[in-house]
Wavefront OBJ file of the C-alpha trace (Angstrom):
o trace
v 214.246 399.772 -108.674
v 214.425 399.832 -104.914
v 211.146 397.952 -105.013
v 212.311 395.346 -106.892
v 215.631 394.932 -105.078
v 213.395 394.468 -101.688
v 211.265 392.045 -103.313
v 214.742 390.041 -104.750
v 216.092 390.374 -101.242
v 212.738 388.894 -99.585
v 212.303 386.145 -101.761
v 215.670 385.462 -101.938
v 215.483 385.243 -97.677
v 212.273 383.833 -97.500
v 214.061 380.936 -100.278
v 217.067 380.598 -98.199
v 215.269 380.249 -94.444
v 212.696 377.504 -96.020
v 215.090 375.492 -97.727
v 217.314 374.668 -94.827
v 214.353 373.061 -92.599
v 214.122 369.847 -92.171
v 211.093 368.234 -93.878
v 210.585 363.943 -93.771
v 209.378 361.973 -96.889
v 207.765 359.214 -95.803
v 207.641 357.504 -99.435
v 208.237 353.857 -100.621
v 208.895 353.165 -104.100
v 208.125 350.110 -106.024
v 208.113 348.854 -109.692
v 206.811 345.666 -110.988
v 207.823 344.519 -114.504
v 206.122 341.403 -115.714
v 208.590 339.522 -118.243
v 206.812 336.909 -120.403
v 209.979 335.204 -121.360
v 210.175 334.302 -117.842
v 206.932 333.823 -116.550
v 207.556 336.089 -113.650
v 207.024 339.041 -111.854
v 210.025 341.297 -110.903
v 209.427 343.548 -108.040
v 211.835 346.187 -106.628
v 211.136 348.120 -103.265
v 212.526 350.829 -102.408
v 211.769 351.779 -98.667
v 213.528 354.207 -96.473
v 215.276 351.567 -94.136
v 215.040 353.653 -90.595
v 210.841 353.630 -91.412
v 210.970 350.070 -91.995
v 213.090 349.055 -88.888
v 210.794 351.143 -86.699
v 207.666 349.532 -88.305
v 209.054 346.279 -87.791
v 210.207 347.033 -84.461
v 206.474 348.266 -83.615
v 204.955 345.592 -85.164
v 207.101 342.575 -83.493
v 207.872 344.534 -80.360
v 211.900 343.974 -80.883
v 214.859 346.431 -81.825
v 215.417 345.672 -85.514
v 218.842 346.565 -87.601
v 217.675 345.855 -90.751
v 220.403 347.250 -93.573
v 222.895 347.735 -90.559
v 226.068 346.002 -89.406
v 223.837 344.621 -86.301
v 221.367 343.103 -88.587
v 221.118 339.584 -87.177
v 219.260 336.709 -88.616
v 216.325 337.086 -86.242
v 215.728 340.462 -88.163
v 215.651 339.241 -91.871
v 213.116 336.479 -90.698
v 210.977 339.267 -88.715
v 211.733 341.200 -92.341
v 210.202 338.630 -94.498
v 207.299 337.846 -91.948
v 206.560 341.653 -92.283
v 206.646 341.798 -95.952
v 204.611 338.734 -96.378
v 201.719 339.997 -93.801
v 201.828 343.795 -95.424
v 202.715 342.939 -98.965
v 200.630 340.660 -100.842
v 199.837 340.495 -104.886
v 197.119 338.241 -106.408
v 197.269 337.758 -109.811
v 194.139 336.513 -112.241
v 192.522 336.330 -108.669
v 194.833 334.052 -106.888
v 197.045 335.116 -104.398
v 201.058 333.887 -105.369
v 203.830 333.668 -103.055
v 206.354 336.259 -103.332
v 210.364 335.588 -103.248
v 212.513 337.836 -101.255
v 215.773 337.128 -103.333
v 218.210 339.575 -102.523
v 218.494 342.969 -100.934
v 220.983 345.772 -100.505
v 221.411 349.354 -99.097
v 221.723 352.524 -101.102
v 222.161 355.264 -98.899
v 219.538 355.420 -96.347
v 217.028 353.189 -98.668
v 216.909 349.620 -98.600
v 216.211 347.800 -102.184
v 214.577 344.633 -101.992
v 214.410 342.740 -105.070
v 211.460 340.286 -105.469
v 209.869 337.695 -107.707
v 206.966 336.061 -108.483
v 207.239 332.863 -110.702
v 205.005 330.993 -113.229
v 203.278 333.537 -114.289
v 201.927 332.086 -117.598
v 199.696 335.369 -118.379
v 198.585 338.228 -116.854
v 194.614 339.149 -116.756
v 194.635 341.126 -113.606
v 196.680 342.211 -110.892
v 195.240 342.638 -106.987
v 197.935 344.334 -104.639
v 197.522 345.025 -101.132
v 200.541 347.162 -99.554
v 200.385 348.484 -96.035
v 204.223 348.379 -95.523
v 204.999 351.426 -93.328
v 201.447 352.358 -93.184
v 200.124 350.999 -89.621
v 201.156 353.734 -87.194
v 202.136 356.156 -89.725
v 199.262 358.266 -91.522
v 202.145 360.268 -93.525
v 203.252 357.075 -95.400
v 202.688 356.695 -99.458
v 203.738 353.638 -101.294
v 203.675 354.327 -105.072
v 203.634 351.413 -107.437
v 204.736 351.403 -110.725
v 203.630 348.793 -113.259
v 204.897 347.932 -116.723
v 202.847 344.964 -117.638
v 202.858 344.313 -121.628
v 204.407 347.782 -122.211
v 201.382 349.178 -120.677
v 202.628 351.435 -117.400
v 200.459 351.987 -114.813
v 200.848 353.770 -111.147
v 199.412 352.769 -107.709
v 199.203 355.434 -104.563
v 198.816 353.283 -101.338
v 198.063 355.267 -98.010
v 196.421 354.395 -94.836
v 192.993 355.058 -96.365
v 194.174 353.046 -99.435
v 195.600 349.924 -99.156
v 194.512 347.965 -101.952
v 194.582 348.140 -105.713
v 193.409 346.298 -109.142
v 194.732 346.770 -112.416
v 193.243 344.687 -115.184
v 194.551 344.021 -118.757
v 192.448 342.182 -121.263
l 1 2 3 4 5 6 7 8 9 10 11 12 13 14 15 16 17 18 19 20 21 22 23 24 25 26 27 28 29 30 31 32 33 34 35 36 37 38 39 40 41 42 43 44 45 46 47 48 49 50 51 52 53 54 55 56 57 58 59 60 61 62 63 64 65 66 67 68 69 70 71 72 73 74 75 76 77 78 79 80 81 82 83 84 85 86 87 88 89 90 91 92 93 94 95 96 97 98 99 100 101 102 103 104 105 106 107 108 109 110 111 112 113 114 115 116 117 118 119 120 121 122 123 124 125 126 127 128 129 130 131 132 133 134 135 136 137 138 139 140 141 142 143 144 145 146 147 148 149 150 151 152 153 154 155 156 157 158 159 160 161 162 163 164 165 166 167 168
């Protein structure tokens, strides 16, 4: 009985001590849906805003305040430039421009809504995603796809910034 109480006590003590330590996750989530009726890809990106501000700031050697009260028009221009350099999609082997429709804050996460128009059919999707990866070896970008009801996931890390899916 004493052994069970001691094991339970030390187990709870260990759990308590480890659960309060700060652990930073470097993860961004993306959802890409193909909507055949509208002939477009709809993209939602969820990125921790502090990591994004840091990455954009390092890239352009400026203090960036995306998603805050101090956000400037120049910050938005640099965000769009950064997204276009670090995130691209080829559909059926052809690069397609992405439109940043809007963005909003949800806690400490910046949600970006993007789309790619005039996509009559999808045979393949090739993605380059290096957002927040440069200079942060722990960053992971997880992309979920829903194309023709087929769900796929790609993981992008420092060693893997490109991925391809085929739909035949």
